[in-house]
C-alpha positions as CSV (number, residue, x, y, z in Angstrom):
1,M,-0.2,0.1,-0.1
2,E,1.2,3.5,-1.4
3,R,1.4,5.9,1.2
4,I,-1.4,8.9,1.0
5,S,-0.7,12.2,-0.8
6,L,-2.6,15.4,0.1
7,S,-2.8,18.4,-1.8
8,I,-4.2,21.5,-0.4
9,V,-4.9,24.8,-2.7
10,P,-5.2,27.6,0.1
11,H,-8.1,29.9,-0.9
12,G,-6.7,32.9,-3.1
13,E,-3.2,30.9,-3.7
14,D,-2.0,29.0,-7.3
15,H,0.0,26.8,-5.5
16,A,-0.6,23.8,-3.5
17,L,0.5,22.6,-0.1
18,E,1.8,19.1,-0.4
19,F,1.6,16.2,2.2
20,D,2.4,12.9,2.6
21,A,0.7,10.8,5.2
22,L,0.6,7.0,6.1
23,D,-3.1,6.3,5.5
24,I,-6.4,8.2,4.7
25,A,-6.9,8.9,8.7
26,A,-4.0,10.4,9.0
27,A,-4.7,12.4,5.8
28,L,-8.4,13.9,7.1
29,M,-6.5,14.6,10.1
30,I,-3.9,16.7,8.5
31,A,-6.3,18.2,6.2
32,D,-8.5,19.2,9.0
33,I,-5.8,21.4,10.7
34,N,-4.0,22.9,7.7
35,A,-6.9,23.5,5.1
36,A,-8.9,26.3,6.3
37,E,-10.6,27.2,2.9
38,G,-10.0,26.1,-0.5
39,P,-10.4,22.8,-2.0
40,A,-7.9,19.4,-0.9
41,E,-7.5,16.3,-3.3
42,L,-6.4,12.8,-2.0
43,R,-4.4,10.4,-3.9
44,E,-2.6,7.1,-3.7
45,G,-0.1,7.0,-6.0
46,T,-1.7,7.9,-8.9
47,R,-4.9,7.2,-8.1
48,H,-7.1,10.0,-7.0
49,I,-9.2,8.9,-4.0
50,A,-11.3,11.8,-3.3
51,T,-11.3,15.5,-3.5
52,L,-12.5,17.4,0.3
53,R,-14.2,20.9,0.4
54,R,-14.2,22.4,3.8
55,H,-17.9,24.3,4.4
56,G,-19.0,26.2,7.8
57,S,-17.7,28.4,10.0
58,S,-14.7,27.4,12.3
59,G,-16.8,26.3,15.6
60,A,-19.1,24.3,12.7
61,A,-17.5,23.1,10.1
62,F,-17.9,19.8,7.6
63,W,-16.4,18.4,4.8
64,E,-17.6,17.4,1.7
65,V,-16.1,14.8,0.2
66,S,-16.6,13.7,-3.9
């Protein structure tokens, strides 16, 4: 099993922040900590797993997964 790659594009930026995680659960925790706004993508090698989008305020945030 390959590591999970997490790519976050901060709101208003044209470059992505890249992270590696051991598994999907760790990748989701990294996204929750580092992605205030903007999309995030999860990949395993070249395989696209999901696109994440954070919605709501900091006190009541939730993730849309597609």
